[in-house]
Every structure is written in structure tokens, then in C-alpha cells.
DRENMAR-637595 format. One line per field, with one value per residue (C-alpha): residue number from 1; residue in three letters; x, y, z. Coordinates in nm, 2 decimals. Example, Ala and Ser with C-alpha at 12.3 -4.5 7.8 and 13.67 -1.06 7.14 Angstrom:
% residues 2
n	[1 | 2]
res	[Ala | Ser]
xx	[1.23 | 1.37]
yy	[-0.45 | -0.11]
zz	[0.78 | 0.71]
END
This chain:
% residues 375
n	[1 | 2 | 3 | 4 | 5 | 6 | 7 | 8 | 9 | 10 | 11 | 12 | 13 | 14 | 15 | 16 | 17 | 18 | 19 | 20 | 21 | 22 | 23 | 24 | 25 | 26 | 27 | 28 | 29 | 30 | 31 | 32 | 33 | 34 | 35 | 36 | 37 | 38 | 39 | 40 | 41 | 42 | 43 | 44 | 45 | 46 | 47 | 48 | 49 | 50 | 51 | 52 | 53 | 54 | 55 | 56 | 57 | 58 | 59 | 60 | 61 | 62 | 63 | 64 | 65 | 66 | 67 | 68 | 69 | 70 | 71 | 72 | 73 | 74 | 75 | 76 | 77 | 78 | 79 | 80 | 81 | 82 | 83 | 84 | 85 | 86 | 87 | 88 | 89 | 90 | 91 | 92 | 93 | 94 | 95 | 96 | 97 | 98 | 99 | 100 | 101 | 102 | 103 | 104 | 105 | 106 | 107 | 108 | 109 | 110 | 111 | 112 | 113 | 114 | 115 | 116 | 117 | 118 | 119 | 120 | 121 | 122 | 123 | 124 | 125 | 126 | 127 | 128 | 129 | 130 | 131 | 132 | 133 | 134 | 135 | 136 | 137 | 138 | 139 | 140 | 141 | 142 | 143 | 144 | 145 | 146 | 147 | 148 | 149 | 150 | 151 | 152 | 153 | 154 | 155 | 156 | 157 | 158 | 159 | 160 | 161 | 162 | 163 | 164 | 165 | 166 | 167 | 168 | 169 | 170 | 171 | 172 | 173 | 174 | 175 | 176 | 177 | 178 | 179 | 180 | 181 | 182 | 183 | 184 | 185 | 186 | 187 | 188 | 189 | 190 | 191 | 192 | 193 | 194 | 195 | 196 | 197 | 198 | 199 | 200 | 201 | 202 | 203 | 204 | 205 | 206 | 207 | 208 | 209 | 210 | 211 | 212 | 213 | 214 | 215 | 216 | 217 | 218 | 219 | 220 | 221 | 222 | 223 | 224 | 225 | 226 | 227 | 228 | 229 | 230 | 231 | 232 | 233 | 234 | 235 | 236 | 237 | 238 | 239 | 240 | 241 | 242 | 243 | 244 | 245 | 246 | 247 | 248 | 249 | 250 | 251 | 252 | 253 | 254 | 255 | 256 | 257 | 258 | 259 | 260 | 261 | 262 | 263 | 264 | 265 | 266 | 267 | 268 | 269 | 270 | 271 | 272 | 273 | 274 | 275 | 276 | 277 | 278 | 279 | 280 | 281 | 282 | 283 | 284 | 285 | 286 | 287 | 288 | 289 | 290 | 291 | 292 | 293 | 294 | 295 | 296 | 297 | 298 | 299 | 300 | 301 | 302 | 303 | 304 | 305 | 306 | 307 | 308 | 309 | 310 | 311 | 312 | 313 | 314 | 315 | 316 | 317 | 318 | 319 | 320 | 321 | 322 | 323 | 324 | 325 | 326 | 327 | 328 | 329 | 330 | 331 | 332 | 333 | 334 | 335 | 336 | 337 | 338 | 339 | 340 | 341 | 342 | 343 | 344 | 345 | 346 | 347 | 348 | 349 | 350 | 351 | 352 | 353 | 354 | 355 | 356 | 357 | 358 | 359 | 360 | 361 | 362 | 363 | 364 | 365 | 366 | 367 | 368 | 369 | 370 | 371 | 372 | 373 | 374 | 375]
res	[Met | Ala | Lys | Lys | Asp | Tyr | Tyr | Glu | Thr | Leu | Gly | Val | Ser | Lys | Thr | Ala | Thr | Phe | Ala | Glu | Ile | Lys | Ser | Ala | Tyr | Arg | Cys | Met | Ala | Lys | Lys | Cys | His | Pro | Asp | Leu | His | Pro | Gly | Asp | Ala | Ala | Ala | Glu | Val | Gln | Phe | Lys | Glu | Val | Asn | Glu | Ala | Tyr | Glu | Val | Leu | Ser | Asp | Asp | Gln | Lys | Arg | Ala | Ala | Tyr | Asp | Arg | Phe | Gly | His | Ala | Ala | Phe | Asp | Gln | Gly | Ala | Gly | Gly | Phe | Gly | Asn | Gly | Phe | Gly | Gly | Phe | Asn | Phe | Thr | Gly | Gly | Ser | Phe | Ser | Asp | Leu | Phe | Glu | Glu | Val | Phe | Asn | Gly | Phe | Met | Gly | Asn | Thr | Arg | Ser | Arg | Ser | Gln | Ala | Glu | Glu | Asn | Leu | Arg | Gly | Asp | Asp | Ile | Arg | Tyr | Asp | Leu | Glu | Ile | Ser | Leu | Lys | Glu | Ala | Phe | Thr | Gly | Val | Lys | Lys | Lys | Ile | Asp | Val | Ser | Thr | Phe | Ala | Val | Cys | Asp | Thr | Cys | His | Gly | Gln | Gly | Gly | Thr | Gly | Val | Glu | Thr | Cys | Ser | Ala | Cys | Gly | Gly | Arg | Gly | Arg | Val | Arg | Arg | Gln | Asn | Gly | Phe | Phe | Leu | Met | Glu | Thr | Val | Cys | Pro | Thr | Cys | Gly | Gly | Ser | Gly | Lys | Thr | Val | Lys | Lys | Pro | Cys | Asp | Ala | Cys | Lys | Gly | Ala | Gly | Arg | Val | Arg | Gln | Ser | Lys | Thr | Leu | Glu | Val | Asp | Ile | Pro | Ala | Gly | Val | Glu | Thr | Gly | Val | Arg | Met | Arg | Leu | Ser | Gly | Glu | Gly | Glu | Ala | Gly | Leu | Arg | Gly | Gly | Ala | Ala | Gly | Asp | Leu | Tyr | Leu | Phe | Val | Thr | Val | Lys | Glu | Ser | Lys | Leu | Phe | Lys | Arg | Gln | Asp | Lys | Asn | Leu | Tyr | Cys | Thr | Val | Pro | Ile | Pro | Met | Thr | Thr | Ala | Ala | Leu | Gly | Gly | Thr | Ile | Glu | Ile | Pro | Thr | Ile | Asp | Gly | Glu | Lys | Glu | Thr | Ile | Lys | Ile | Pro | Ala | Gly | Thr | Gln | Ser | Gly | Tyr | Glu | Val | Lys | Leu | Arg | Gly | Arg | Gly | Met | Pro | Val | Leu | Arg | Ser | Thr | Ala | Arg | Gly | Asp | Leu | Phe | Val | Thr | Val | Thr | Val | Glu | Ile | Pro | Thr | Asn | Leu | Asn | Lys | Arg | Gln | Lys | Glu | Leu | Leu | Gln | Ala | Phe | Glu | Gln | Glu | Gly | Lys | Asn | Ser | Pro | Lys | Ser | Thr | Asp | Phe | Trp | Asp | Gly | Ile | Lys | Lys | Phe | Phe | Asp | Glu | Trp | Val]
xx	[3.62 | 3.26 | 3.00 | 2.75 | 2.40 | 2.19 | 1.90 | 2.14 | 2.30 | 1.97 | 1.85 | 1.53 | 1.38 | 1.37 | 0.99 | 1.01 | 0.79 | 0.92 | 0.81 | 1.00 | 1.31 | 1.29 | 1.24 | 1.53 | 1.75 | 1.68 | 1.75 | 2.08 | 2.20 | 2.16 | 2.34 | 2.65 | 2.64 | 3.00 | 2.92 | 2.84 | 3.16 | 3.43 | 3.75 | 3.59 | 3.67 | 3.46 | 3.15 | 3.21 | 3.24 | 2.92 | 2.75 | 2.84 | 2.72 | 2.39 | 2.34 | 2.43 | 2.19 | 1.91 | 1.96 | 1.91 | 1.63 | 1.43 | 1.40 | 1.16 | 1.36 | 1.70 | 1.56 | 1.41 | 1.75 | 1.93 | 1.69 | 1.75 | 2.12 | 2.26 | 2.55 | 2.64 | 2.34 | 2.54 | 2.88 | 2.97 | 3.09 | 3.00 | 2.69 | 2.48 | 2.37 | 2.71 | 2.65 | 2.33 | 2.16 | 2.17 | 1.82 | 1.66 | 1.36 | 1.29 | 0.91 | 0.62 | 0.82 | 1.08 | 1.36 | 1.25 | 1.25 | 1.61 | 1.72 | 1.54 | 1.76 | 2.07 | 1.99 | 1.92 | 2.28 | 2.39 | 2.12 | 2.11 | 1.84 | 1.60 | 1.49 | 1.84 | 1.79 | 1.46 | 1.62 | 1.91 | 1.65 | 1.47 | 1.79 | 1.82 | 1.45 | 1.39 | 1.19 | 0.82 | 0.73 | 0.43 | 0.28 | 0.00 | -0.24 | -0.51 | -0.80 | -1.12 | -1.47 | -1.56 | -1.26 | -1.36 | -1.71 | -1.59 | -1.26 | -0.95 | -0.60 | -0.33 | 0.04 | 0.27 | 0.64 | 0.82 | 1.18 | 1.32 | 1.60 | 1.59 | 1.80 | 2.14 | 2.16 | 2.54 | 2.56 | 2.20 | 2.15 | 2.44 | 2.65 | 2.96 | 3.16 | 3.30 | 2.99 | 3.06 | 2.92 | 3.03 | 3.30 | 3.21 | 2.86 | 2.86 | 2.59 | 2.34 | 2.35 | 2.38 | 2.65 | 2.63 | 2.85 | 2.86 | 2.77 | 2.78 | 2.50 | 2.34 | 2.42 | 2.33 | 2.27 | 2.33 | 2.34 | 2.67 | 2.89 | 3.09 | 2.81 | 2.55 | 2.30 | 2.30 | 2.50 | 2.73 | 3.03 | 3.14 | 3.51 | 3.49 | 3.21 | 3.02 | 3.14 | 2.79 | 2.62 | 2.92 | 2.83 | 2.47 | 2.31 | 2.07 | 2.08 | 1.86 | 1.63 | 1.28 | 1.02 | 0.67 | 0.38 | 0.02 | -0.22 | -0.59 | -0.81 | -1.15 | -1.48 | -1.61 | -1.28 | -1.29 | -1.03 | -0.80 | -0.82 | -0.49 | -0.38 | -0.09 | 0.12 | 0.33 | 0.70 | 0.68 | 0.88 | 1.25 | 1.47 | 1.64 | 2.02 | 2.21 | 1.92 | 1.70 | 1.32 | 1.17 | 0.95 | 0.59 | 0.43 | 0.14 | -0.09 | -0.29 | -0.58 | -0.73 | -1.05 | -1.07 | -1.38 | -1.63 | -1.78 | -2.12 | -2.15 | -2.06 | -1.99 | -2.08 | -1.99 | -2.19 | -2.43 | -2.40 | -2.55 | -2.63 | -2.78 | -2.97 | -3.10 | -3.44 | -3.62 | -3.88 | -4.14 | -4.07 | -4.09 | -4.42 | -4.59 | -4.42 | -4.25 | -3.96 | -3.58 | -3.30 | -2.99 | -2.67 | -2.58 | -2.24 | -2.26 | -2.30 | -2.68 | -2.96 | -3.25 | -3.57 | -3.71 | -4.07 | -4.10 | -4.44 | -4.61 | -4.52 | -4.18 | -3.97 | -3.59 | -3.47 | -3.70 | -3.52 | -3.56 | -3.39 | -3.29 | -3.24 | -2.93 | -2.78 | -2.50 | -2.16 | -2.09 | -2.00 | -1.64 | -1.63 | -2.01 | -2.28 | -2.48 | -2.50 | -2.58 | -2.84 | -2.84 | -3.00 | -3.10 | -3.18 | -3.36 | -3.29 | -3.52 | -3.34 | -3.47 | -3.45 | -3.21 | -3.17 | -3.54 | -3.65 | -3.95 | -4.20 | -4.10 | -4.12 | -4.47 | -4.58 | -4.44 | -4.61 | -4.94 | -4.89 | -4.83 | -5.15 | -5.36 | -5.31 | -5.07 | -4.98 | -4.70 | -4.86 | -4.54 | -4.42 | -4.76 | -4.78 | -4.43 | -4.49 | -4.83 | -4.66 | -4.40 | -4.66 | -4.86 | -4.54 | -4.46 | -4.83 | -4.83 | -4.49 | -4.60]
yy	[-1.82 | -1.92 | -1.81 | -1.54 | -1.65 | -1.60 | -1.44 | -1.20 | -1.11 | -1.00 | -0.85 | -1.05 | -1.29 | -1.67 | -1.64 | -1.38 | -1.43 | -1.46 | -1.10 | -0.97 | -1.17 | -1.03 | -0.68 | -0.70 | -0.85 | -0.57 | -0.31 | -0.47 | -0.55 | -0.19 | -0.05 | -0.26 | -0.28 | -0.29 | -0.02 | 0.22 | 0.14 | 0.10 | -0.04 | -0.13 | -0.49 | -0.50 | -0.40 | -0.66 | -0.93 | -0.81 | -0.81 | -1.17 | -1.27 | -1.10 | -1.28 | -1.61 | -1.57 | -1.47 | -1.77 | -2.01 | -1.83 | -1.75 | -2.12 | -2.32 | -2.64 | -2.49 | -2.28 | -2.58 | -2.76 | -2.45 | -2.41 | -2.77 | -2.81 | -2.46 | -2.41 | -2.78 | -2.86 | -2.75 | -2.89 | -3.23 | -3.48 | -3.24 | -3.40 | -3.24 | -3.36 | -3.51 | -3.76 | -3.95 | -3.61 | -3.56 | -3.71 | -3.46 | -3.61 | -3.51 | -3.56 | -3.41 | -3.37 | -3.15 | -3.39 | -3.37 | -3.00 | -3.01 | -3.22 | -2.98 | -2.70 | -2.91 | -2.99 | -2.63 | -2.57 | -2.78 | -2.70 | -2.33 | -2.10 | -1.93 | -1.66 | -1.52 | -1.21 | -1.12 | -1.19 | -0.95 | -0.68 | -0.74 | -0.69 | -0.34 | -0.24 | 0.06 | 0.02 | 0.11 | 0.41 | 0.46 | 0.81 | 0.89 | 1.16 | 1.32 | 1.50 | 1.66 | 1.50 | 1.78 | 1.70 | 1.33 | 1.44 | 1.65 | 1.48 | 1.69 | 1.74 | 1.74 | 1.82 | 1.60 | 1.62 | 1.29 | 1.23 | 0.95 | 0.83 | 0.98 | 0.90 | 1.07 | 1.35 | 1.33 | 0.97 | 0.94 | 0.64 | 0.43 | 0.46 | 0.58 | 0.50 | 0.17 | -0.04 | -0.40 | -0.75 | -0.88 | -1.14 | -1.31 | -1.41 | -1.37 | -1.11 | -1.33 | -1.13 | -1.45 | -1.71 | -2.07 | -2.24 | -2.57 | -2.55 | -2.90 | -3.11 | -2.81 | -2.63 | -2.27 | -1.97 | -1.62 | -1.26 | -1.19 | -1.00 | -0.84 | -0.67 | -0.67 | -0.86 | -0.62 | -0.84 | -0.54 | -0.36 | 0.00 | 0.07 | 0.44 | 0.51 | 0.84 | 1.09 | 1.23 | 0.90 | 0.69 | 0.43 | 0.38 | 0.56 | 0.74 | 1.02 | 1.12 | 1.42 | 1.55 | 1.57 | 1.72 | 1.52 | 1.62 | 1.34 | 1.31 | 1.19 | 1.07 | 1.16 | 0.90 | 0.78 | 0.65 | 0.60 | 0.31 | 0.35 | 0.27 | 0.42 | 0.30 | 0.54 | 0.32 | 0.41 | 0.70 | 0.51 | 0.50 | 0.50 | 0.16 | 0.10 | 0.18 | 0.21 | -0.05 | -0.01 | 0.24 | 0.12 | 0.23 | 0.49 | 0.37 | 0.65 | 0.57 | 0.80 | 0.91 | 1.11 | 1.35 | 1.35 | 1.63 | 1.84 | 1.83 | 1.49 | 1.14 | 0.90 | 0.54 | 0.40 | 0.60 | 0.75 | 1.06 | 1.12 | 1.45 | 1.53 | 1.86 | 2.02 | 2.20 | 2.42 | 2.26 | 2.50 | 2.38 | 2.02 | 2.08 | 2.31 | 2.19 | 2.40 | 2.38 | 2.39 | 2.44 | 2.23 | 2.25 | 1.95 | 1.82 | 1.98 | 2.33 | 2.36 | 2.38 | 2.14 | 2.23 | 1.97 | 1.98 | 1.91 | 1.76 | 1.89 | 1.67 | 1.56 | 1.37 | 1.34 | 1.07 | 1.16 | 1.08 | 1.20 | 1.05 | 1.27 | 1.05 | 1.11 | 1.37 | 1.15 | 1.07 | 0.97 | 0.61 | 0.57 | 0.54 | 0.56 | 0.81 | 0.68 | 0.87 | 0.77 | 0.92 | 1.18 | 1.08 | 1.37 | 1.29 | 1.55 | 1.61 | 1.83 | 2.10 | 2.19 | 2.56 | 2.68 | 3.00 | 3.08 | 3.44 | 3.50 | 3.53 | 3.21 | 3.02 | 3.15 | 3.04 | 2.69 | 2.67 | 2.78 | 2.52 | 2.25 | 2.35 | 2.31 | 1.94 | 1.66 | 1.63 | 1.38 | 1.04 | 0.84 | 0.99 | 0.94 | 0.58 | 0.51 | 0.66 | 0.50 | 0.16 | 0.23 | 0.31 | 0.00 | -0.22 | -0.09 | -0.12 | -0.49 | -0.55 | -0.41]
zz	[0.95 | 1.02 | 0.77 | 0.87 | 0.93 | 0.61 | 0.80 | 0.97 | 0.64 | 0.49 | 0.82 | 0.85 | 1.10 | 1.06 | 1.02 | 0.74 | 0.44 | 0.08 | 0.01 | 0.31 | 0.21 | -0.15 | -0.03 | 0.21 | -0.06 | -0.31 | -0.05 | 0.07 | -0.28 | -0.39 | -0.09 | -0.15 | -0.53 | -0.66 | -0.92 | -0.64 | -0.45 | -0.72 | -0.57 | -0.24 | -0.17 | 0.14 | -0.05 | -0.31 | -0.04 | 0.12 | -0.22 | -0.27 | 0.08 | 0.02 | -0.31 | -0.16 | 0.13 | -0.10 | -0.33 | -0.03 | 0.16 | -0.15 | -0.24 | -0.01 | -0.05 | 0.02 | 0.30 | 0.47 | 0.45 | 0.59 | 0.88 | 0.98 | 0.92 | 0.88 | 0.64 | 0.68 | 0.46 | 0.16 | 0.25 | 0.12 | 0.39 | 0.67 | 0.80 | 0.54 | 0.20 | 0.13 | 0.41 | 0.32 | 0.27 | 0.65 | 0.70 | 0.46 | 0.28 | -0.08 | -0.12 | -0.32 | -0.64 | -0.50 | -0.60 | -0.96 | -0.94 | -0.81 | -1.11 | -1.34 | -1.19 | -1.23 | -1.59 | -1.66 | -1.57 | -1.86 | -2.11 | -2.06 | -1.92 | -2.16 | -1.91 | -1.84 | -2.03 | -1.87 | -1.53 | -1.61 | -1.70 | -1.38 | -1.18 | -1.33 | -1.29 | -1.06 | -0.74 | -0.72 | -0.51 | -0.27 | -0.23 | 0.02 | -0.10 | 0.11 | -0.05 | 0.08 | 0.04 | -0.20 | -0.42 | -0.41 | -0.53 | -0.82 | -0.91 | -0.90 | -1.06 | -0.80 | -0.82 | -0.61 | -0.54 | -0.54 | -0.43 | -0.65 | -0.88 | -1.23 | -1.54 | -1.52 | -1.77 | -1.80 | -1.93 | -2.03 | -1.81 | -1.95 | -1.64 | -1.83 | -2.14 | -2.27 | -2.20 | -2.30 | -2.23 | -1.89 | -1.94 | -1.60 | -1.69 | -2.07 | -2.06 | -1.87 | -1.55 | -1.34 | -1.27 | -1.16 | -0.90 | -0.72 | -0.36 | -0.20 | -0.35 | -0.52 | -0.84 | -0.75 | -0.97 | -0.83 | -0.95 | -1.12 | -0.87 | -1.15 | -1.33 | -1.06 | -1.28 | -1.57 | -1.81 | -1.90 | -1.75 | -1.78 | -1.83 | -1.73 | -1.48 | -1.50 | -1.24 | -1.19 | -1.10 | -1.01 | -1.28 | -1.16 | -1.46 | -1.23 | -0.97 | -0.68 | -0.75 | -0.69 | -0.96 | -0.98 | -1.13 | -1.21 | -1.13 | -1.22 | -0.93 | -1.07 | -0.91 | -0.66 | -0.52 | -0.16 | 0.11 | 0.02 | -0.35 | -0.51 | -0.85 | -1.05 | -1.26 | -1.49 | -1.53 | -1.27 | -1.00 | -0.96 | -1.28 | -1.33 | -1.30 | -1.61 | -1.85 | -1.68 | -1.68 | -1.44 | -1.15 | -1.10 | -0.87 | -0.65 | -0.53 | -0.21 | -0.16 | 0.17 | 0.18 | 0.48 | 0.69 | 0.64 | 0.92 | 0.77 | 0.58 | 0.68 | 0.39 | 0.36 | 0.02 | -0.23 | 0.02 | 0.24 | 0.58 | 0.75 | 1.09 | 1.11 | 1.44 | 1.42 | 1.68 | 1.90 | 1.76 | 1.40 | 1.51 | 1.69 | 1.44 | 1.12 | 0.86 | 0.61 | 0.64 | 0.38 | 0.38 | 0.16 | -0.06 | -0.16 | -0.50 | -0.35 | -0.41 | -0.15 | -0.09 | 0.08 | 0.32 | 0.46 | 0.83 | 0.93 | 1.25 | 1.54 | 1.41 | 1.66 | 1.68 | 1.45 | 1.17 | 0.84 | 0.49 | 0.18 | -0.11 | -0.41 | -0.63 | -0.40 | -0.26 | -0.40 | -0.76 | -0.82 | -0.94 | -1.33 | -1.35 | -1.41 | -1.11 | -0.78 | -0.42 | -0.20 | 0.08 | 0.41 | 0.64 | 1.00 | 1.22 | 1.59 | 1.79 | 1.98 | 2.33 | 2.41 | 2.68 | 2.88 | 2.86 | 2.96 | 3.19 | 2.92 | 2.75 | 3.07 | 3.13 | 2.79 | 2.84 | 3.18 | 3.03 | 2.75 | 3.01 | 3.20 | 2.89 | 2.92 | 2.83 | 2.46 | 2.46 | 2.40 | 2.40 | 2.72 | 2.88 | 2.78 | 2.91 | 3.25 | 3.28 | 3.21 | 3.47 | 3.73 | 3.65 | 3.68 | 4.03 | 4.14 | 4.03 | 4.19 | 4.53]
END
């Protein structure tokens, strides 16, 4: 029976990155883990296939050989490495790396225990949190509900009773086997990489040592956070398999847009409309600030649209600092609409008093001169 394509086994494309291959492997391995399917021969076969595929595709040298020769790259005398290496060229020190791997098979591997622990570690979790601009200004405590794996209360994370060292791997969590020219090391299919086996699996968690449940966490969001800030909550991710270390929770913050203020880093920007009369005669206006107070701004006589005032220290706080940004207020002059008869008469009288718009006058005089010269 022909072997299944390694890329197809992991459900990734041939251009997949190492990170994508690793993620797919962890997902597939957990779905078909023998401890979750006791007595299921098909699951055990699939688990072995997934581990074999990952061992090849996670190694640049082996993956290159597989991409060129397929499964024949690891079969002696089948046109692969057993037949003059099938044209494969070991360069750049990769051949010495290969011998190092082979000798590790005879001399032992000092990192086997940490590898076994890594196999049992729970996955990290991502949580997207949206807060208001005001909450980003003050800082806030938020309660979040997370659906995750938690330690099984029935077996206290042990997976059951009769826990003992795995006889297949000797507690290392990995086994070695000859595959053509290569001496390959894979996750132990008997214990799933934990280095231990359970004689009587827990009924509540089916031997996994963890169960799916929802939990509520209270998180502190510091003042000054911006969209895209990532916070790590150590150990708040998924519980590990059979007592393994828990993963982490990564909180991704999004700050909602405000109707009044626009934010750019630590500074805030606000556009304020003022009546035409205030712009012409001058006066004062009051605007709210992000901290809930009011600020009085003086409008000089003859103010035009686009006039900007900077209020120092009235912007956003800088994350983990006592500094604050500034507030920039831009004025737009509002032209009155729906004038009554009296208002129209007053404006007409104002117009008859003479032109009082120097920029407009200069512009149209320039246009007239341009056309006169053109003609």
C-alpha cells in the first residue's frame, strides 16, 4: 500500500512555513492521540503517520530530500539515498549535522526530558479585547470569559490511576528508528510523548488529565494602551495533558474610535465648529477634554477655518509613564443656513459697506489679471 503524502497527512501546502507545519502537527496529534481514543487502532495508525510526517517536514534537510524524491528518499536501494544518495548533495555542513544526529542515537540525548515536557504543554490562547478610548485613557479592569482546557478535578490532572514509566520509550517520550539512511527520532506513539502510561484512564477526562470548560479572568488594562498592544498572561492558557505545564493567554487590545477625538500615538485631535459671528468678532468657546474636564479657548477676531490651538498635556497618557500627549483643536467656521428676512437684510447691508475679505479679493483679482493677459 502506497504511503500517504506527508503534506496531505498534516493538511498543509508544499510551501508551508515551519511555523505552519508545527501548528498543524500539534493540532493533528491531539485529535488522534491514543489516550483520547483507547482501543482505537485506526487512531493509533493515524497518530504514527502524523508523527512520521512531522519528523521529515520539520527538518530542512529531510524535507528537501522528500520534496525531490518523495518517500523513495528514505528507502534503501529504491533510487533514494540507498543508491548513491539519489543525486542529493550534502553541503554547507549539513552532512556533519546528520552524523551528529546519528551519534546522538548511540550516545543518548540530554534534552529528552524537556522534550517530553514540551509534548504535554497546553496550547496558548488568543483573546481579542475591545475597549473605549476613555478606558484606554484611565486604564480599566475587565472580566473576560475564556473557553479552554482546565485540569481535571476527578484525577487532578494525572489522567487516571496506575501511572508508570512508559516501557516503549523508557520515559524519554521519544523513540528512535532506522528509516533508510536516516536514524529518525519521533514522539513515542505509546505514551504520546509524556514518558508515562496510565493503566486505568480517568472516566471524566478519558485519560487526558484535562477537561473543556469556561473560566472567568479579571485582567488589568494599563492607561495608555493602543490598538495592537499584546499582553501575556502566563499560565492562563490551556492546561497541559496529564499534568503538563499550562500554555499562556495572549490578550490583543483594540481601542474603539471616539466620536469626538481622533488619536495619533499619544496626541488627540478634535475639530470644533464655531459660528461665523464668533469667527469674525472673536470670543471664547468651551470644549470637553478626555479626562472629563472643560477647557476654555480664546478665538481671535477674524479667525479662519483651519485655525489650530494646541493644549499641552491634555492628550493621552504614555504607556507606563507619567508623561501625557497634547490635544490639538482645529476650528471650522460654520456658514449660517435658512436665514430669515432680517438676517438676509443685515448681510446685504454688510456687503454694501465694502469688501472685507482680503484673501478672496486677492484671489479673484489674480484670476481676472490672468485671463486679461491670456486674451
